[in-house]
Residue frames as a rotation matrix with the C-alpha (Angstrom) as fourth column:
MET 1
-0.980 -0.174 0.100 -10.14
0.200 -0.891 0.407 -7.39
0.018 0.418 0.908 12.11
GLY 2
-0.393 0.875 -0.283 -13.36
0.101 -0.265 -0.959 -5.45
-0.914 -0.405 0.016 12.49
LYS 3
-0.098 0.465 0.880 -15.89
0.979 0.203 0.002 -4.70
-0.178 0.862 -0.475 9.78
ALA 4
-0.851 -0.122 -0.512 -16.33
0.039 -0.985 0.171 -1.48
-0.525 0.126 0.842 7.85
ARG 5
0.163 0.984 0.069 -19.66
0.377 0.002 -0.926 -0.19
-0.912 0.177 -0.370 6.58
LEU 6
-0.938 -0.326 0.120 -20.15
0.217 -0.281 0.935 0.33
-0.271 0.903 0.335 2.85
THR 7
0.027 0.974 -0.224 -23.12
0.262 -0.223 -0.939 2.28
-0.965 -0.033 -0.262 1.57
ILE 8
-0.942 -0.273 0.197 -24.05
0.254 -0.192 0.948 2.57
-0.221 0.943 0.250 -2.09
ASP 9
-0.155 0.893 -0.423 -26.95
-0.463 -0.444 -0.767 4.26
-0.873 0.077 0.482 -3.88
VAL 10
-0.914 -0.055 0.402 -28.67
0.292 0.597 0.747 2.23
-0.282 0.800 -0.530 -6.57
GLU 11
-0.649 0.743 -0.160 -31.69
-0.642 -0.423 0.640 2.78
0.408 0.518 0.752 -8.80
PRO 12
-0.102 0.705 0.701 -34.93
-0.850 0.305 -0.430 1.33
-0.517 -0.640 0.568 -7.41
ALA 13
0.728 0.391 -0.563 -35.11
-0.659 0.628 -0.414 -1.12
0.192 0.672 0.715 -10.32
LEU 14
-0.111 -0.857 -0.502 -31.67
-0.394 0.502 -0.770 -2.52
0.912 0.113 -0.394 -9.50
LYS 15
-0.689 -0.080 0.720 -32.59
-0.724 0.108 -0.681 -2.83
-0.023 -0.991 -0.133 -5.84
ALA 16
0.381 0.905 0.189 -35.73
-0.842 0.424 -0.333 -4.77
-0.381 -0.032 0.924 -6.83
ARG 17
0.572 -0.251 -0.781 -33.63
-0.472 0.678 -0.564 -7.10
0.671 0.691 0.270 -9.02
LEU 18
-0.552 -0.828 0.096 -31.18
-0.493 0.231 -0.839 -7.62
0.673 -0.510 -0.536 -6.16
LYS 19
-0.352 0.498 0.793 -33.99
-0.867 0.146 -0.476 -8.43
-0.353 -0.855 0.380 -3.74
ILE 20
0.713 0.663 -0.230 -35.50
-0.696 0.626 -0.352 -10.97
-0.090 0.411 0.907 -6.14
ALA 21
0.273 -0.707 -0.652 -32.10
-0.384 0.542 -0.748 -12.58
0.882 0.454 -0.124 -6.93
ALA 22
-0.682 -0.535 0.498 -31.24
-0.648 0.126 -0.751 -12.85
0.339 -0.836 -0.432 -3.24
ALA 23
-0.013 0.768 0.640 -34.60
-0.868 0.309 -0.388 -14.35
-0.496 -0.561 0.662 -2.32
SER 24
0.759 0.336 -0.557 -34.42
-0.612 0.659 -0.437 -16.87
0.220 0.673 0.706 -5.17
ARG 25
-0.019 -0.851 -0.525 -31.05
-0.204 0.517 -0.831 -18.06
0.979 0.091 -0.184 -3.83
GLY 26
0.678 0.346 -0.649 -32.18
0.531 0.380 0.757 -18.12
0.508 -0.858 0.074 -0.19
LEU 27
-0.400 -0.876 -0.270 -29.76
0.886 -0.295 -0.357 -15.31
0.233 -0.382 0.894 0.69
SER 28
0.418 0.410 -0.810 -30.09
0.564 -0.817 -0.123 -11.87
-0.712 -0.406 -0.573 2.18
MET 29
0.960 -0.098 0.264 -29.32
0.155 -0.597 -0.787 -8.90
0.235 0.796 -0.558 -0.07
ARG 30
0.580 -0.783 0.223 -26.20
-0.768 -0.436 0.469 -8.33
-0.270 -0.444 -0.854 2.04
GLN 31
0.172 -0.510 0.843 -25.03
-0.043 0.851 0.523 -11.90
-0.984 -0.127 0.125 1.53
LEU 32
0.672 0.128 0.730 -25.60
0.677 0.294 -0.674 -11.74
-0.301 0.947 0.111 -2.22
CYS 33
0.927 -0.352 0.131 -23.68
-0.268 -0.864 -0.425 -8.45
0.263 0.359 -0.896 -2.48
LEU 34
0.354 -0.830 0.431 -20.79
-0.724 0.049 0.688 -9.86
-0.593 -0.555 -0.583 -0.46
HIS 35
0.277 -0.203 0.939 -20.67
0.376 0.922 0.088 -13.00
-0.884 0.329 0.331 -2.63
ALA 36
0.866 0.092 0.492 -20.72
0.498 -0.246 -0.831 -10.86
0.045 0.965 -0.259 -5.80
LEU 37
0.786 -0.611 0.097 -17.93
-0.616 -0.787 0.034 -8.62
0.055 -0.086 -0.995 -4.51
GLU 38
0.186 -0.736 0.651 -15.78
-0.465 0.517 0.719 -11.55
-0.866 -0.436 -0.246 -3.49
ARG 39
0.438 0.041 0.898 -16.38
0.630 0.699 -0.339 -13.27
-0.642 0.714 0.280 -6.85
GLU 40
0.957 -0.028 0.288 -15.55
0.204 -0.642 -0.739 -10.07
0.206 0.766 -0.609 -8.77
LEU 41
0.639 -0.743 0.201 -12.40
-0.769 -0.609 0.193 -9.24
-0.021 -0.278 -0.960 -6.83
GLY 42
0.701 -0.329 -0.633 -11.07
-0.015 0.881 -0.474 -12.78
0.713 0.341 0.612 -6.60
GLU 43
0.772 -0.437 -0.463 -8.23
0.632 0.442 0.636 -14.08
-0.074 -0.783 0.617 -4.53
GLU 44
-0.126 -0.941 0.315 -5.46
0.928 -0.224 -0.297 -12.00
0.350 0.255 0.901 -6.05
ASP 45
-0.095 0.155 0.983 -7.16
0.031 -0.987 0.159 -8.80
0.995 0.046 0.089 -4.90
SER 46
0.781 0.431 -0.452 -7.21
0.430 0.155 0.890 -9.85
0.453 -0.889 -0.064 -1.26
GLN 47
-0.138 -0.900 -0.414 -3.76
0.990 -0.140 -0.026 -8.29
-0.034 -0.413 0.910 -0.75
PRO 48
0.542 0.329 -0.774 -3.67
0.399 -0.911 -0.107 -4.62
-0.740 -0.250 -0.624 0.20
LEU 49
0.690 -0.260 0.676 -2.70
0.608 -0.298 -0.736 -2.28
0.392 0.919 -0.048 -2.58
ASN 50
0.572 -0.569 -0.591 0.54
0.150 -0.636 0.757 -0.41
-0.806 -0.522 -0.278 -2.24
TRP 51
0.566 -0.381 -0.731 3.19
-0.766 -0.570 -0.297 1.04
-0.303 0.728 -0.615 -4.51
LYS 52
-0.510 -0.820 0.260 5.14
-0.681 0.570 0.461 -2.24
-0.526 0.058 -0.849 -4.45
SER 53
-0.552 0.342 0.761 2.27
0.292 0.934 -0.208 -4.46
-0.781 0.107 -0.615 -5.57
ASP 54
0.520 0.802 0.295 0.47
0.628 -0.125 -0.768 -2.19
-0.579 0.584 -0.569 -8.07
PRO 55
-0.381 -0.764 0.521 2.24
0.914 -0.229 0.334 -0.74
-0.136 0.603 0.786 -11.10
VAL 56
0.231 0.542 0.808 -0.28
0.590 -0.738 0.326 2.09
0.773 0.402 -0.490 -11.44
LEU 57
0.979 0.106 -0.174 0.28
0.204 -0.486 0.850 3.21
0.006 -0.868 -0.497 -7.86
ALA 58
0.211 -0.973 -0.095 4.03
0.775 0.107 0.623 2.82
-0.596 -0.205 0.776 -8.30
GLU 59
-0.288 -0.286 0.914 3.91
0.874 -0.469 0.129 5.15
0.392 0.835 0.385 -11.28
LEU 60
0.588 0.606 0.535 1.83
0.318 -0.782 0.536 7.72
0.743 -0.145 -0.653 -9.40
TRP 61
0.984 -0.146 -0.103 4.03
0.068 -0.227 0.972 7.61
-0.165 -0.963 -0.213 -6.30
ASP 62
0.278 -0.940 0.199 7.37
0.943 0.307 0.130 7.47
-0.183 0.151 0.971 -8.08
ASN 63
0.494 -0.164 0.854 8.40
0.269 -0.905 -0.329 11.07
0.827 0.392 -0.403 -7.47
GLU 64
-0.542 -0.840 0.002 10.78
0.300 -0.195 -0.934 12.96
0.785 -0.506 0.358 -5.20
GLU 65
-0.334 0.478 0.812 8.00
-0.734 -0.673 0.093 14.55
0.591 -0.565 0.575 -3.15
ASP 66
0.689 0.699 0.192 6.60
-0.682 0.536 0.498 11.19
0.245 -0.475 0.845 -2.07
GLU 67
0.029 -0.779 -0.626 9.99
-0.264 0.599 -0.756 9.44
0.964 0.187 -0.188 -1.72
ILE 68
-0.605 -0.258 0.753 9.77
-0.757 -0.108 -0.645 9.68
0.248 -0.960 -0.130 2.11
TYR 69
0.306 0.833 0.460 6.78
-0.910 0.399 -0.116 7.29
-0.280 -0.383 0.880 2.09
ASN 70
0.445 -0.185 -0.876 8.72
-0.511 0.751 -0.418 4.51
0.735 0.634 0.240 0.40
ASN 71
-0.613 -0.767 -0.188 10.47
-0.228 0.400 -0.888 3.74
0.756 -0.501 -0.420 3.70
LEU 72
-0.184 0.624 0.759 7.30
-0.982 -0.147 -0.118 3.30
0.038 -0.767 0.640 5.78
């Protein structure tokens, strides 16, 4: 699978903290961000979200208008 670009805007002070934290760990800012995201999301979030796996999405999509998508 290919990669997708993610762009976020942060305050300059947060960027400076990120740069210092990454350098102190011998990582790039990108690597530190990826590690933080992976740590935050954990293994259970590696599965794609859909109406079958997420109760919130199931509740949102449980209606007659969207019933056609349940068979995809």
